C-alpha positions in Angstrom: -26.2 13.4 -22.1 -23.7 11.1 -20.3 -22.9 11.1 -16.6 -19.2 12.1 -16.5 -17.1 10.4 -13.8 -14.2 12.7 -13.1 -11.2 11.8 -10.9 -9.7 14.7 -8.9 -6.2 15.3 -7.4 -5.3 13.1 -4.4 -3.1 15.9 -3.1 -1.4 18.2 -5.6 -4.0 20.4 -7.3 -2.1 20.4 -10.5 -2.8 16.7 -11.0 -5.9 17.0 -13.1 -6.2 16.5 -16.9 -7.2 19.1 -19.4 -10.2 17.0 -20.3 -11.3 16.9 -16.7 -11.2 20.6 -16.4 -13.2 21.0 -19.6 -15.9 18.6 -18.4 -16.2 20.3 -15.1 -16.3 23.7 -16.8 -19.1 22.6 -19.1 -21.1 20.7 -16.5 -24.6 21.9 -15.6 -24.2 20.2 -12.2 -21.3 18.7 -10.3 -22.1 16.0 -7.7 -19.5 15.9 -5.0 -18.8 14.6 -1.5 -17.9 17.9 0.1 -19.1 21.1 -1.7 -16.5 23.2 0.1 -13.6 21.0 -0.8 -14.7 20.7 -4.5 -15.4 24.4 -4.5 -11.8 25.1 -3.5 -10.5 22.9 -6.3 -12.7 24.5 -8.9 -11.8 28.0 -7.7 -8.1 27.1 -8.0 -8.7 26.4 -11.7 -11.0 29.4 -12.3 -14.2 27.2 -12.7 -17.6 28.3 -11.6 -20.1 25.4 -11.3 -23.3 24.5 -9.5 -22.5 22.0 -6.8 -24.7 19.4 -5.1 -23.7 17.2 -2.2 -23.6 13.4 -3.0 -22.0 11.3 -0.2 -22.4 8.1 1.6 -25.2 9.4 3.9 -27.5 10.6 1.1 -26.5 8.6 -2.0 -29.4 6.1 -1.7 -31.8 9.1 -2.0 -29.8 11.2 -4.4 -28.7 8.5 -6.9 -32.1 8.2 -8.8 -32.6 12.0 -8.7 -29.2 12.7 -10.3 -29.6 9.8 -12.8 -32.8 11.5 -14.0 -31.1 14.8 -14.4 -28.2 13.2 -16.2 -30.6 12.1 -18.9 -31.1 15.7 -20.0 -28.3 17.7 -18.3 -24.5 17.5 -18.2 -23.8 16.0 -14.7 -20.3 15.4 -13.5 -19.5 13.1 -10.5 -16.4 13.7 -8.4 -15.2 12.5 -5.0 -13.0 14.4 -2.5 -9.9 12.9 -4.0 -9.1 10.4 -6.7 -11.5 8.2 -8.6 -15.1 8.0 -7.5 -16.3 4.5 -6.4 -12.7 3.5 -5.3 -13.6 3.4 -1.6 -15.7 6.5 -2.3 -19.4 7.0 -3.2 -20.7 6.7 -6.7 -21.7 3.1 -7.2 -25.4 3.7 -6.7 -25.5 6.6 -9.1 -23.7 4.7 -11.9 -26.0 1.7 -11.4 -29.0 4.1 -11.6 -27.7 5.6 -14.8 -27.1 2.2 -16.4 -30.6 1.0 -15.5 -32.1 4.1 -17.1 -30.0 3.8 -20.2 -28.1 7.0 -19.4 -24.5 6.8 -20.9 -21.6 6.8 -18.4 -18.2 8.2 -19.4 -15.2 7.6 -17.1 -12.3 10.0 -17.4 -8.8 8.7 -16.5 -6.9 10.4 -13.8 -5.3 10.4 -10.3 -5.8 7.3 -8.0 -4.1 6.6 -4.7 -4.3 2.9 -5.5 -2.3 3.1 -8.7 0.1 5.7 -7.5 1.1 3.7 -4.4 1.3 0.5 -6.3 3.7 1.9 -8.8 5.7 3.7 -6.1 6.0 0.5 -4.0 8.4 -1.3 -6.4 6.5 -4.5 -5.8 5.2 -6.7 -8.7 2.1 -5.4 -10.4 1.1 -8.4 -12.5 -1.5 -9.7 -10.1 -3.0 -7.0 -7.9 -5.8 -7.2 -5.2 -7.4 -4.0 -4.0 -9.0 -4.5 -0.6 -10.1 -0.9 0.3 -10.1 -0.1 4.0 -8.9 -3.0 6.3 -11.5 -4.5 8.6 -10.9 -3.5 12.2 -11.2 -7.0 13.6 -13.1 -10.3 13.7 -13.5 -12.9 11.0 -13.1 -10.5 8.1 -9.8 -9.2 9.3 -8.5 -12.7 10.0 -9.7 -13.9 6.6 -7.9 -11.0 4.9 -4.6 -11.7 6.7 -4.9 -15.4 5.9 -5.4 -14.5 2.2 -2.4 -12.2 2.1 -0.3 -15.0 3.6 -1.3 -17.6 1.1 -2.0 -15.8 -2.2 0.9 -14.8 -4.5 -0.4 -11.3 -5.4 0.3 -7.7 -4.4 -2.3 -6.3 -2.1 -3.2 -2.6 -1.9 -4.9 -1.6 1.4 -6.2 1.7 2.9 -5.5 2.0 6.6 -6.0 4.6 9.3 -2.7 6.1 10.5 -3.7 5.1 14.1 -4.0 1.5 13.2 -1.1 1.1 10.7 1.5 -0.1 13.2 -0.9 -2.8 14.6 -1.6 -4.1 11.1 2.1 -4.3 10.2 2.7 -6.2 13.5 0.1 -8.8 12.4 1.9 -9.6 9.2 4.8 -12.1 9.1 7.9 -10.0 9.8 9.6 -10.8 6.6 6.6 -9.8 4.4 7.7 -7.2 1.7 5.7 -4.0 2.1 5.6 -0.4 1.1 4.0 2.2 3.3 3.0 5.1 1.1 2.1 8.3 3.1 0.6 11.6 1.8 1.0 10.7 -1.8 1.6 13.7 -4.1 1.5 16.1 -1.1 4.3 18.2 0.4 5.3 15.5 3.0 5.1 12.5 0.7 6.9 9.5 2.0 7.4 5.9 0.7 8.9 3.4 3.0 9.9 0.1 1.4 11.1 -2.9 3.4 9.9 -5.9 5.5 6.7 -5.7 7.6 8.7 -6.2 10.9 11.0 -3.3 10.0 8.1 -1.1 9.0 6.3 -1.9 12.3 9.3 -0.7 14.2 9.7 2.3 11.9 6.2 3.5 12.6 5.8 2.4 16.2 5.7 6.0 17.3 2.7 6.7 15.1 2.2 8.3 11.7 0.3 11.3 10.3 -1.6 11.7 7.1 -3.3 9.4 4.6 -1.7 6.0 4.2 -1.8 3.4 1.5 -0.2 0.1 2.4 1.1 -2.2 -0.4 1.9 -5.8 0.6 3.4 -8.7 -1.3 1.4 -11.8 -0.4 2.2 -15.5 -0.5 5.2 -15.4 1.7 3.7 -16.6 5.0 4.7 -20.0 6.6 2.4 -22.9 5.9 0.9 -22.8 9.4 -1.4 -20.0 10.3 -0.3 -18.0 13.3 -2.0 -18.5 16.6 -3.1 -14.8 16.8 -4.8 -15.1 13.4 -6.5 -18.4 14.4 -7.8 -16.8 17.7 -9.0 -13.7 15.8 -10.9 -16.1 13.4 -12.5 -17.9 16.4 -13.5 -14.6 18.0 -15.3 -13.8 14.7 -17.3 -17.0 15.1 -18.1 -16.0 18.7 -19.6 -12.8 17.4 -21.7 -14.9 15.1 -23.2 -16.8 18.1 -21.1 -20.0 18.3 -20.0 -21.2 21.7 -16.3 -20.9 22.6 -15.8 -24.6 22.2 -17.4 -24.7 18.7 -15.7 -21.5 17.7 -12.3 -22.9 18.6 -13.0 -26.2 16.9 -14.1 -24.5 13.7 -11.1 -22.2 13.7 -8.8 -25.1 14.3 -10.2 -27.0 11.3 -9.7 -24.0 9.0 -6.2 -23.0 10.2 -4.5 -26.3 11.3 -3.9 -24.9 14.7 -4.6 -26.8 17.9 -8.2 -26.5 19.1 -7.0 -26.6 22.7 -4.6 -23.7 22.3 -7.2 -21.6 20.5 -9.8 -22.4 23.2 -7.4 -21.5 26.0 -6.7 -18.2 24.4 -10.4 -17.5 24.1 -11.0 -18.4 27.7 -8.2 -16.1 28.8 -9.8 -13.2 27.1 
């Protein structure tokens, strides 16, 4: 028996394939993040199934157990919305099945990543999916530097509370699309420059957000805020302020003194 990876609607409950409905109907067991949420989806389509919780807090324990069951039973894996593994649990279970020789079939279907990318109107020839944006430190600074230098379209998940701050950190002229509540009643797609988007959403935003950014348009010199954020990341790793400033200066081309002064000022 294969493990069936089944994408589920990201908003509109009608966005599910006939094949997905058949697989869920025939499954002996459906592994899902939230049994209540998946239960509502199945009830909407008139499906009765045995559900078991499989989420980020128990996947290390559950993955080998479910992989063993998938060897002889029809097990389907779903997430709360969209494709499992794409910023959702599922990796450990699929690896466990592969290691045990259990076939894995992946059904096509809804994905916030692809939906937002197409809706953005930005080039889709080279795409980088970054998942949820790091909140700060070296990883965040590194991501912003990469967006500024790499000619690709970046797809990011971000909290509504932190969206405006992220937009303000991008060069103001950067082309972006803010995709909110995709496929839901209050769906919105804002297309424009990062500076314009930061002003548009300065009062806050509600709902799930996918941010699509066209990279490669930043000036040659890295911004001071980005350099300071990078240095703060090195502080967290244990470097002294002087060494952190010097290292960030080497990597960004900014003045060591201006970085150090900003660190000293807090």
